[in-house]
C-alpha positions as CSV (number, residue, x, y, z in Angstrom):
1,M,0.2,0.0,0.2
2,L,2.7,2.4,1.1
3,Y,4.8,1.8,-2.4
4,C,1.3,2.8,-4.1
5,L,1.5,6.1,-2.5
6,V,5.7,7.0,-2.6
7,K,5.4,5.9,-6.5
8,H,3.3,8.8,-7.2
9,L,5.3,11.6,-5.2
10,P,7.1,14.4,-7.4
11,V,10.4,13.6,-8.8
12,S,13.6,13.8,-6.6
13,Y,14.9,17.1,-8.4
14,C,11.7,19.0,-7.6
15,R,12.5,22.4,-6.2
16,I,10.1,22.0,-3.5
17,G,10.4,18.5,-1.4
18,G,12.7,16.6,-3.8
19,G,15.2,15.4,-1.2
20,L,12.4,14.6,1.0
21,Y,10.5,12.7,-1.8
22,K,13.9,11.1,-2.8
23,K,14.6,9.7,0.9
24,I,10.6,8.4,1.0
25,R,10.8,6.4,-1.8
26,L,14.3,5.2,-0.8
27,F,13.3,4.3,3.1
28,V,10.5,1.9,1.2
29,C,12.7,0.1,-1.3
30,S,15.6,-0.4,1.4
31,H,12.4,-2.3,3.1
32,V,11.5,-4.2,0.0
33,F,14.5,-4.9,-1.8
34,E,16.9,-8.0,-1.1
35,Y,19.7,-5.4,-0.9
36,C,19.6,-1.4,-1.2
37,G,22.7,0.2,-1.5
38,H,23.7,3.9,0.0
39,N,22.8,6.8,-2.0
40,V,20.2,5.5,-4.2
41,N,17.5,7.1,-6.2
42,I,14.4,5.6,-7.3
43,E,12.4,8.2,-9.1
44,K,8.5,8.9,-9.6
45,G,6.6,6.2,-11.3
46,A,9.5,3.6,-11.1
47,E,7.9,-0.1,-10.7
48,F,9.3,-3.3,-9.6
49,G,6.5,-5.6,-8.2
50,F,6.9,-6.7,-4.8
51,G,10.6,-5.8,-5.0
52,R,11.7,-9.2,-4.2
53,G,15.2,-10.5,-5.1
54,I,16.1,-7.1,-6.3
55,R,19.5,-6.0,-5.6
56,I,20.9,-2.8,-6.7
57,G,24.2,-0.9,-5.7
58,D,25.5,2.0,-4.2
59,N,25.0,5.5,-6.2
60,S,22.5,3.6,-8.8
61,G,19.2,4.5,-10.0
62,L,16.0,3.7,-11.3
63,G,14.8,6.6,-14.0
64,I,11.1,8.1,-14.2
65,N,8.6,5.5,-14.8
66,C,10.7,2.6,-15.8
67,R,9.9,-1.3,-15.0
68,I,12.1,-3.7,-13.5
69,P,10.9,-7.2,-12.6
70,E,11.8,-8.9,-9.3
71,G,15.1,-10.8,-9.2
72,S,17.0,-7.9,-11.1
73,I,20.5,-7.3,-10.2
74,I,21.7,-3.8,-10.7
75,G,25.7,-2.8,-9.7
76,N,26.9,0.0,-8.3
77,D,26.9,3.5,-10.4
78,V,24.1,2.8,-12.4
79,M,22.4,5.2,-14.4
80,M,19.1,4.5,-15.9
81,G,17.0,7.1,-17.9
82,P,13.2,7.4,-17.9
83,N,11.1,5.1,-19.5
84,C,13.0,1.9,-19.5
85,Y,11.7,-1.6,-19.4
86,V,13.5,-4.5,-18.4
87,F,11.7,-8.0,-18.9
88,D,12.3,-11.4,-17.2
89,R,10.0,-13.4,-19.0
90,N,8.4,-13.7,-22.3
91,H,5.0,-15.2,-23.7
92,V,5.1,-18.8,-25.0
93,Y,4.2,-19.1,-28.4
94,E,5.5,-22.5,-29.8
95,R,2.1,-24.0,-30.2
96,T,0.1,-23.0,-33.2
97,D,-3.2,-25.3,-32.3
98,I,-4.1,-22.9,-29.6
99,P,-3.9,-19.1,-29.2
100,M,-0.3,-17.6,-28.0
101,R,-2.5,-16.0,-25.3
102,L,-3.4,-19.3,-23.9
103,Q,0.4,-20.5,-23.8
104,G,1.4,-19.1,-20.9
105,F,4.7,-17.5,-20.2
106,T,8.6,-18.6,-19.8
107,K,10.3,-19.3,-17.0
108,S,11.7,-16.1,-15.3
109,V,15.2,-15.3,-15.9
110,P,16.7,-12.1,-14.0
111,V,18.5,-9.0,-15.9
112,I,21.9,-8.3,-14.6
113,I,22.9,-4.6,-15.2
114,D,27.0,-4.4,-13.7
115,D,28.8,-1.6,-12.5
116,D,29.3,1.9,-14.1
117,V,26.5,1.3,-16.8
118,W,24.5,4.3,-18.0
119,I,21.2,3.3,-20.0
120,G,19.8,6.1,-21.9
121,R,15.9,7.1,-22.1
122,D,13.5,4.5,-23.4
123,V,15.7,1.4,-23.4
124,T,14.2,-2.1,-23.5
125,I,16.4,-4.7,-21.9
126,M,15.1,-8.3,-22.8
127,V,14.7,-11.5,-21.0
128,G,18.0,-12.6,-19.1
129,R,20.5,-9.8,-20.5
130,H,23.5,-9.1,-19.0
131,I,25.0,-5.5,-19.3
132,S,28.6,-5.5,-18.7
133,K,30.4,-3.3,-16.8
134,G,31.0,0.2,-18.2
135,T,28.5,-0.1,-21.1
136,I,26.7,2.8,-22.4
137,V,23.1,1.9,-23.9
138,A,22.0,4.5,-26.5
139,A,18.2,6.0,-26.2
140,C,15.7,3.9,-27.6
141,S,17.9,0.8,-28.1
142,V,16.5,-2.8,-27.6
143,V,19.2,-4.9,-25.8
144,T,18.6,-8.5,-27.1
145,K,22.0,-9.7,-26.8
146,D,24.9,-9.4,-24.4
147,F,27.8,-7.2,-25.3
148,P,31.8,-7.2,-24.0
149,P,32.4,-4.6,-21.0
150,Y,32.9,-1.0,-22.0
151,S,30.6,-1.4,-24.9
152,V,28.8,1.5,-26.6
153,I,25.5,-0.1,-27.8
154,G,22.5,1.2,-29.5
155,G,19.2,0.4,-32.2
156,N,16.7,-2.0,-32.5
157,P,17.8,-5.0,-31.9
158,A,21.3,-2.8,-30.2
159,K,24.7,-3.2,-32.2
160,L,28.1,-2.6,-30.9
161,I,28.6,1.3,-32.0
162,R,32.2,1.0,-30.5
163,S,34.1,0.0,-27.4
164,R,35.3,2.7,-24.6
165,V,38.5,0.5,-24.4
166,E,41.5,2.4,-26.0
167,V,43.1,-0.1,-28.4
168,K,47.1,0.7,-28.4
169,D,49.6,-0.9,-31.3
170,N,52.9,-2.5,-30.1
171,N,54.8,1.0,-29.5
172,N,51.8,1.8,-26.9
173,T,50.1,4.6,-29.1
174,P,46.4,4.5,-29.4
175,V,45.1,3.1,-32.9
C-alpha cells in the first residue's frame, strides 16, 4: 500500500521537497528490496512489483516510470533514464493449435546490470540479458544480446557502436 503512494510522489529534483521525496522512496525500497545500497535514487513512477530478489548497488538509480522485474540485479553507479523497461520472461508461442495468449509464459530469467552502466531513456532490455561493466546503452535501444564490457551499444536491435577501451599498438600508441 505504501509503495502505491510513494510511487506518485514528485521527482527527486523537484525544487520543493525533492530531497524528501527521494528519501521516502529510498526508505520504502530499502525495506522491500533484497539489497539496497547507499545513495540510491528511485524516481517517480518506478515499478518493481513486490521488490523480491531485487539488488541495487550504491549510487545507482531507477529512472522515471521505469519498470524492472523482481530478481533484477543492478550494480553500483548505474544511471537509468526514464521509461526503461526490463523483462524477465516472455510469452510461450511454440504451439499453433491454440492461441498464443493461452500458452502462458517462459520461466523467469533475471537481468543483470553490472557496475558503471549508463542506460539512456526509453531503453528495452529483454529477458536474461547481462549488461556488462562500463557499458553505455543509447536511448531508444532494444537490447536482445550481451556485449563485452565497456561497449557503447544502440539501435533496434542494439548493435556494438564502439568500445570505450582504447586499443594500442606495439609502441603503446592509440590506434
